C-alpha positions in Angstrom: 156.4 -14.5 86.7 155.8 -11.4 88.5 153.7 -8.8 86.9 155.5 -5.9 85.1 154.5 -2.6 85.0 154.9 -0.7 81.6 154.2 3.1 81.1 151.0 2.4 79.5 149.5 0.9 82.8 150.1 4.3 84.4 148.6 6.1 81.6 145.6 3.6 82.0 145.2 4.4 85.5 145.5 8.3 84.6 142.7 8.1 82.2 140.4 6.3 84.9 141.2 8.9 87.6 140.1 11.3 85.3 136.9 9.7 84.3 136.0 9.3 88.0 136.9 13.1 88.2 134.4 13.9 85.6 131.7 11.2 87.1 132.4 12.6 90.9 134.1 16.0 90.8 136.4 15.7 93.8 139.5 17.7 92.6 141.6 14.9 93.8 141.3 12.4 91.5 142.4 14.7 88.3 145.5 15.7 90.2 146.2 11.9 90.7 145.5 11.2 87.0 148.1 13.8 86.1 150.4 12.1 88.4 149.7 8.9 87.0 150.1 10.3 83.1 153.4 12.0 84.7 154.6 8.6 86.3 154.2 6.9 83.3 156.2 9.4 81.2 159.0 8.9 83.8 158.7 4.9 83.1 158.7 5.4 79.5 162.1 7.5 79.7 163.5 5.2 82.4 162.1 1.6 81.5 164.2 0.2 84.3 162.6 2.1 87.0 161.8 -0.4 89.8 158.2 -0.5 90.8 159.0 1.0 94.3 160.4 3.8 92.5 157.3 4.1 90.3 155.0 4.5 93.2 157.0 6.6 95.1 156.8 8.7 92.4 153.1 8.5 91.6 152.7 9.3 95.8 154.8 12.3 95.7 153.4 13.6 92.7 149.8 13.3 93.7 150.5 14.6 97.2 152.3 17.9 95.7 149.9 18.6 93.0 146.9 18.2 95.2 148.8 20.5 98.0 149.6 23.2 95.3 146.2 23.3 93.7 144.6 23.5 97.3 147.1 26.6 98.2 146.4 27.8 94.6 142.3 27.4 94.9 142.8 29.3 98.5 144.7 32.3 97.3 142.6 32.6 94.3 139.0 31.6 95.0 136.4 31.3 92.1 134.5 34.4 91.6 131.0 34.3 90.7 128.3 37.3 89.5 126.0 35.3 91.8 127.8 34.1 95.2 124.6 33.3 96.9 122.8 31.2 94.0 122.8 28.0 95.8 122.8 29.6 99.4 118.9 30.1 99.6 119.1 31.7 103.6 122.2 34.0 102.6 119.8 35.7 99.8 117.8 37.2 102.5 120.5 38.7 104.2 119.8 42.8 104.4 116.0 42.2 103.5 113.5 44.6 105.3 110.4 42.3 106.4 106.9 43.5 108.2 106.5 40.8 111.3 103.2 38.8 110.7 103.7 37.2 114.3 105.4 38.4 117.2 109.1 37.6 118.5 108.4 36.2 121.9 111.2 35.3 124.4 113.5 36.2 121.3 112.1 33.7 119.1 109.7 34.0 116.2 108.9 33.0 112.6 108.5 34.8 109.3 107.2 33.7 106.0 109.4 34.4 102.8 108.3 33.5 99.4 107.2 30.1 100.2 109.0 29.0 103.3 108.9 29.9 106.9 111.7 30.5 108.8 112.8 30.6 112.5 114.2 34.0 113.5 115.4 35.1 116.8 116.0 38.8 118.0 114.4 41.4 120.5 110.8 40.9 121.2 108.7 42.8 118.9 105.0 43.0 117.9 103.2 42.1 114.8 103.5 44.6 112.4 107.2 45.9 113.5 109.6 46.1 110.6 112.8 44.1 111.2 115.9 43.5 109.0 117.7 40.1 108.6 121.4 40.6 109.5 122.7 37.1 109.8 121.8 33.4 109.2 123.1 31.0 111.7 122.2 27.4 110.3 118.6 27.4 109.6 117.6 30.3 112.2 117.7 34.3 110.9 118.9 36.9 113.4 116.9 40.0 112.9 117.1 43.4 114.3 114.5 46.0 115.0 114.2 49.2 112.6 113.1 52.0 114.6 
């Protein structure tokens, strides 16, 4: 006897996907969970819907909802009053520091708060003031302040 898929199977799948989204925020499982709920609703309204059409509806709704969300998120990014909160290095951009060690051959290092960072810039002696202008991976780019 073949396994019959009822509307509530899709709803259970939807709940499972939303639980996965809560535990592992991916923004994909949420939209797939919603697609599963809607597929279950289609099956509730049209009980003779074959499993192939159910799977097709689920796949199309999942893809469309994920693509619509990505486009919406790209056009309306979340704004924050502290956009660099978890970007420690970027918080230092624009800061003026006095060199404790010289920049030799375009490379040096600085101590900021409790960390030592590599820097690159024009050769400069100890005591020279520089401004941090960019961060490339974990290396700051600095420019001399005259």
